[in-house]
C-alpha positions in Angstrom: 125.9 78.9 -77.7 125.3 76.9 -80.9 123.8 74.1 -78.8 121.4 76.5 -77.1 120.3 77.9 -80.5 119.8 74.4 -81.9 117.8 73.4 -78.8 115.6 76.4 -79.3 115.0 75.6 -83.0 114.1 72.1 -82.1 111.7 73.3 -79.5 110.1 75.7 -81.9 109.7 73.0 -84.6 108.2 70.6 -82.1 105.8 73.4 -80.9 104.7 74.0 -84.5 104.2 70.3 -85.1 102.1 70.0 -81.9 100.1 73.1 -82.6 99.5 71.9 -86.2 98.3 68.5 -85.0 96.1 70.1 -82.4 94.4 72.5 -84.8 94.1 69.8 -87.4 92.1 67.7 -84.9 90.2 70.6 -83.5 89.1 72.0 -86.9 88.8 68.5 -88.5 90.9 69.9 -91.4 92.8 67.6 -93.7 91.5 64.5 -91.9 88.0 64.0 -93.1 86.2 65.1 -96.2 82.4 65.0 -96.9 81.2 65.1 -100.5 77.7 64.9 -102.0 77.2 64.3 -105.7 74.4 66.4 -107.2 72.9 67.3 -110.6 71.0 70.3 -109.1 71.6 73.2 -111.4 73.4 71.2 -114.1 72.3 72.0 -117.6 70.5 69.2 -119.4 69.8 67.4 -116.1 66.2 66.3 -115.4 64.0 69.0 -113.8 63.5 66.5 -110.9 66.9 67.4 -109.6 65.7 70.9 -108.8 66.1 71.5 -105.1 67.5 68.1 -104.2 70.9 69.4 -103.0 69.2 72.0 -100.9 66.9 69.4 -99.3 69.9 67.2 -98.6 71.9 70.0 -96.8 68.9 71.1 -94.9 68.3 67.5 -93.7 71.9 67.1 -92.6 71.8 70.4 -90.7 68.5 69.5 -89.0 69.7 66.0 -87.9 73.2 67.0 -86.8 72.4 70.4 -85.3 75.6 71.9 -83.8 77.6 68.9 -85.1 76.5 69.6 -88.7 78.9 68.3 -91.2 80.6 70.6 -93.8 79.7 68.9 -97.0 81.3 69.8 -100.3 79.3 69.6 -103.5 80.7 67.5 -106.3 78.9 68.5 -109.5 77.6 65.6 -111.4 77.7 65.0 -115.2 75.0 64.3 -117.6 76.0 61.4 -119.8 73.8 59.2 -122.0 75.9 56.2 -121.1 74.6 54.8 -117.9 76.9 55.2 -114.9 79.6 57.3 -116.7 78.5 60.6 -115.2 78.4 59.3 -111.6 81.8 57.6 -112.1 83.3 60.9 -113.4 82.0 62.7 -110.3 83.5 60.1 -108.0 86.9 60.4 -109.7 86.7 64.2 -109.3 86.2 63.6 -105.5 89.2 61.3 -105.4 91.3 63.8 -107.3 90.4 66.6 -104.8 91.0 64.3 -101.8 94.4 63.3 -102.9 95.4 66.9 -103.8 94.2 68.1 -100.4 95.8 65.3 -98.4 92.6 64.0 -96.9 92.8 60.8 -94.8 89.2 59.6 -95.0 86.3 60.7 -97.1 82.6 60.1 -97.0 80.7 60.2 -100.3 76.9 60.6 -100.7 74.3 61.0 -103.4 72.0 63.9 -102.7 68.9 61.7 -102.1 70.3 59.7 -99.3 69.2 60.3 -95.7 70.7 60.0 -92.3 68.9 57.3 -90.2 69.8 58.9 -86.9 72.3 61.3 -85.3 75.1 58.8 -84.7 77.1 59.6 -87.9 77.2 63.3 -86.9 79.5 62.4 -84.0 83.2 62.6 -84.9 84.0 60.2 -82.1 81.9 57.5 -83.7 83.6 58.0 -87.0 87.0 57.7 -85.3 86.0 54.4 -83.6 84.5 53.2 -86.8 87.8 53.3 -88.6 89.7 52.1 -85.5 87.6 49.0 -85.4 87.2 48.4 -89.1 89.0 45.2 -90.4 92.6 45.8 -91.5 91.9 44.7 -95.1 89.1 47.3 -95.6 88.9 48.7 -99.1 85.7 50.7 -98.6 82.9 50.8 -96.1 79.4 50.7 -97.5 76.9 52.4 -95.2 73.8 51.1 -96.9 73.0 49.0 -99.9 70.6 46.4 -101.3 70.8 43.0 -102.8 74.0 42.4 -100.9 75.9 39.1 -101.0 77.6 38.4 -97.7 80.8 36.2 -97.5 81.6 36.6 -93.8 80.9 38.6 -90.6 83.3 40.6 -88.5 82.2 41.9 -85.1 84.1 44.5 -83.1 83.2 46.0 -79.8 80.8 48.5 -81.3 80.1 47.5 -84.9 79.1 44.6 -87.0 80.6 44.4 -90.5 79.6 42.1 -93.3 82.2 41.3 -95.9 80.4 41.5 -99.2 81.4 40.6 -102.8 78.3 42.2 -104.4 75.8 45.0 -103.6 73.9 47.7 -105.4 73.8 51.4 -104.4 76.6 54.0 -104.1 74.6 56.5 -102.2 76.5 56.4 -98.9 80.1 55.0 -98.6 83.5 55.8 -97.1 87.1 55.2 -98.2 90.4 55.9 -96.5 93.7 57.2 -98.0 95.4 53.8 -98.8 92.5 53.0 -101.2 92.2 56.4 -103.0 94.7 55.9 -105.8 93.8 52.2 -106.3 90.1 53.1 -107.0 90.9 56.3 -108.9 93.3 54.4 -111.3 90.7 51.7 -111.8 87.8 54.0 -112.6 90.0 56.2 -114.9 90.9 53.1 -116.9 87.2 52.3 -117.3 86.3 55.8 -118.4 88.9 55.7 -121.1 87.7 52.4 -122.5 85.7 53.4 -125.6 84.2 50.0 -126.0 82.2 50.2 -122.7 78.6 51.3 -123.1 77.7 51.5 -119.3 79.4 51.6 -116.0 78.3 50.4 -112.5 80.4 52.2 -109.9 78.4 50.7 -107.1 79.1 47.2 -108.3 82.8 48.1 -108.7 83.1 49.0 -105.0 82.3 45.4 -104.0 83.1 43.4 -107.1 86.4 41.9 -105.9 88.6 43.7 -108.4 91.1 44.7 -105.8 93.2 41.8 -104.5 93.8 41.4 -100.8 91.3 44.1 -99.9 87.7 43.6 -98.8 84.6 45.7 -99.0 82.5 45.8 -95.9 78.9 46.7 -95.3 78.3 48.3 -92.0 75.3 46.2 -90.9 75.0 47.5 -87.3 74.3 50.2 -86.4 72.6 51.4 -89.6 73.4 55.1 -90.2 71.8 55.8 -93.6 68.9 54.8 -95.8 67.6 55.5 -99.4 64.0 56.7 -99.5 61.8 56.8 -102.7 62.8 59.3 -105.3 63.9 59.9 -108.9 66.7 57.8 -110.2 69.1 59.7 -112.6 70.8 56.4 -113.4 67.6 54.8 -114.7 65.7 58.0 -115.6 62.6 57.0 -113.6 60.9 57.2 -110.3 61.8 54.4 -107.9 60.4 52.9 -104.7 62.3 53.1 -101.4 65.4 50.9 -101.5 65.1 47.8 -99.2 68.4 48.5 -97.4 67.1 48.3 -93.8 67.8 45.0 -92.3 64.7 43.2 -91.2 64.7 42.2 -87.5 64.2 38.7 -86.2 61.4 38.1 -83.7 61.6 35.8 -80.6 58.3 34.8 -79.0 57.3 32.5 -76.2 54.7 29.9 -76.6 53.4 28.2 -73.5 50.1 26.8 -74.7 48.3 25.8 -77.9 46.0 28.8 -77.6 48.9 31.0 -78.5 49.6 29.3 -81.8 47.0 31.3 -83.7 48.5 34.5 -82.4 52.0 33.4 -83.5 50.8 32.5 -86.9 49.3 36.0 -87.1 52.8 37.4 -86.5 54.1 35.2 -89.3 51.9 37.2 -91.8 54.2 40.2 -91.1 56.4 39.1 -94.0 57.4 42.6 -95.0 58.9 43.5 -91.7 60.4 40.3 -90.3 63.4 38.2 -91.3 62.3 35.2 -89.2 60.4 34.1 -86.1 62.0 32.0 -83.4 59.3 30.3 -81.2 60.6 29.2 -77.8 58.2 26.4 -76.8 57.7 25.5 -73.2 56.1 22.4 -71.8 54.2 21.4 -74.9 54.6 19.7 -78.3 53.9 21.6 -81.4 53.2 19.9 -84.7 55.6 21.6 -87.2 53.1 20.9 -90.0 51.2 24.1 -89.0 54.1 26.1 -90.1 54.5 24.9 -93.7 52.2 27.5 -95.2 53.6 30.5 -93.4 55.3 33.3 -95.3 58.0 34.0 -92.8 60.6 31.5 -91.7 59.7 30.0 -88.3 62.2 28.1 -86.1 61.2 26.1 -83.0 63.4 26.0 -80.0 62.5 24.1 -76.8 63.1 25.8 -73.5 65.7 23.5 -72.1 66.9 26.3 -69.9 64.9 28.3 -67.3 62.9 31.3 -68.6 63.8 34.0 -69.4 67.3 32.6 -70.1 65.9 30.5 -73.0 64.5 33.6 -74.7 67.7 35.5 -74.5 69.6 32.5 -75.7 67.3 32.1 -78.7 67.8 35.8 -79.5 71.6 35.4 -79.4 71.2 32.8 -82.2 68.9 34.8 -84.5 69.7 35.1 -88.2 69.7 38.9 -88.3 71.8 41.3 -86.3 68.7 43.0 -84.7 66.3 41.0 -82.6 63.0 41.7 -80.9 61.5 39.7 -78.0 57.8 39.6 -77.5 56.5 38.0 -74.3 52.8 38.0 -75.1 52.2 37.7 -78.9 48.5 38.4 -78.6 49.2 41.8 -77.1 51.2 43.5 -79.9 50.0 44.9 -83.2 51.9 45.4 -86.4 51.7 49.2 -85.8 53.2 48.9 -82.4 56.0 46.6 -83.7 56.8 49.1 -86.5 56.9 51.9 -83.9 59.3 49.8 -81.8 61.5 49.2 -84.8 61.5 52.9 -85.7 62.6 53.8 -82.2 65.4 51.3 -82.3 66.6 52.7 -85.7 66.7 56.2 -84.1 69.1 54.9 -81.4 70.5 51.5 -82.6 73.2 51.6 -79.9 70.5 51.4 -77.2 67.8 49.0 -76.2 64.2 50.0 -77.3 61.3 49.0 -75.1 57.6 48.8 -75.5 55.9 49.0 -72.1 52.5 47.5 -71.5 50.4 48.2 -68.4 47.1 46.3 -68.1 44.0 46.8 -66.1 41.8 44.3 -64.3 39.9 43.6 -67.5 43.2 42.7 -69.1 42.9 45.6 -71.5 45.9 47.9 -72.0 45.7 51.1 -70.0 48.9 52.7 -71.3 51.2 51.9 -74.1 54.3 54.0 -74.5 57.8 53.7 -76.0 60.7 54.4 -73.7 64.4 54.3 -74.1 67.0 53.3 -71.5 66.7 56.7 -69.8 63.6 55.3 -68.1 65.0 51.8 -67.5 64.9 52.1 -63.7 61.1 52.2 -63.9 60.6 49.3 -66.2 58.8 46.3 -65.0 58.1 43.5 -67.5 58.1 44.9 -71.0 55.6 43.9 -73.7 58.4 43.9 -76.2 62.0 45.0 -76.5 64.5 45.3 -79.4 68.3 45.4 -79.5 71.4 44.3 -81.2 71.8 40.5 -81.2 75.3 41.0 -79.7 73.7 42.4 -76.5 71.6 39.2 -76.1 74.7 37.1 -76.7 76.6 39.0 -74.0 73.7 38.6 -71.6 73.6 34.8 -72.3 77.3 34.6 -71.5 76.9 36.5 -68.3 73.8 34.5 -67.2 75.7 31.2 -67.5 78.0 32.5 -64.8 75.2 33.4 -62.4 74.7 29.9 -61.0 71.0 30.5 -60.6 68.0 28.6 -61.8 66.3 31.6 -63.3 66.7 35.3 -63.6 63.6 37.5 -63.5 62.8 39.8 -66.4 63.4 43.0 -64.5 66.9 41.9 -63.8 67.6 40.8 -67.3 66.3 44.0 -68.8 68.6 46.1 -66.5 71.5 43.8 -67.4 70.8 44.1 -71.1 70.8 47.9 -70.7 74.1 47.8 -68.8 75.6 45.7 -71.7 74.4 48.2 -74.3 75.7 51.1 -72.3 79.1 49.5 -72.0 79.5 49.2 -75.8 78.6 52.7 -76.7 81.5 53.7 -78.9 84.0 54.0 -75.9 82.0 57.0 -74.7 84.2 57.4 -71.6 87.3 57.9 -73.9 85.6 60.1 -76.5 84.4 63.4 -75.1 82.6 64.3 -78.3 80.5 61.2 -78.4 76.7 61.7 -78.1 75.1 60.8 -74.8 
């Protein structure tokens, strides 16, 4: 009899534990917290904070739709000492997170913006933490003037270990780091000799032994547009926190050199240009006065393999390939980059169809949903890792050359296979 009662009690306890775990996952309670720091409505704050919190929440709702995040407001503080008010608000968030037993929290300033819908997906956030390096202290989603020490690539993400950056407008931290950071910031707030604090620099300043701060380089989820800076009490320009893409172009004749040098004038939107030279010699002296770094690579392999191989060795994590440099304008390239940023987990294409007079009849941007109808693209942009995967695959094909139509489809297949384990995460965006 006693054994039967004990067995029932154990069954009931197990049932409650299972139900609690289920509802915790289903309701996303006690696992994740989303906080935004705002001075809207705070007495003595600049009038330029009026409406900023409302705009932020409207933006999140518009981008995420049915997956809209429940963001709690952390009221900021007005303090004449630079950085003290923001640091106090961050400590408040950590206090609440520890008290509520949260596991992971995401912290924003009210003037940050979502780059795309990916962060709205809980499945992506789960995979992000599952693939983050084990020594992660915090994850910075966007920042500027970063100093990289190493790179860590997982199946779906590219992390850069950093020991310096500026900007605390979008970052994440998990439970093991809560108390460490809270204790550190509280000690600074109590130091009467300090005249200013820099909580953003603290996040990556190497103050925490055996732990590393990582910048999520790819895919990019947030950016910081122009706006009023409460820290510096002035209007500021857009933060340069979007990684500039590398550009790979093919040069088959000297007549194309002038067009390639034209691309080199796009210094504000390119990290570097890699010129794949086929069947010709190019005097490197013509490059000395260009404003963008240009590297030459000779096509020792069959085309298009040489192009994809060059892309795999680019300096930045995002790469564009342009087959005919004379046929793309800076406006079209920026449109292509914009489309890529909207879906950085996919390949972005710029199709070009030409008439008998060699003038473009139609120019349109298409994502991989239309990949079956693609012929030879005027340009395409994707994560560098996809090109590296293609190059590895192509070496096993035992063929002299692969046509562009095949390589595009293979590139799409590679990008699809790396989409946040979509087959295992039913909530992942498709």
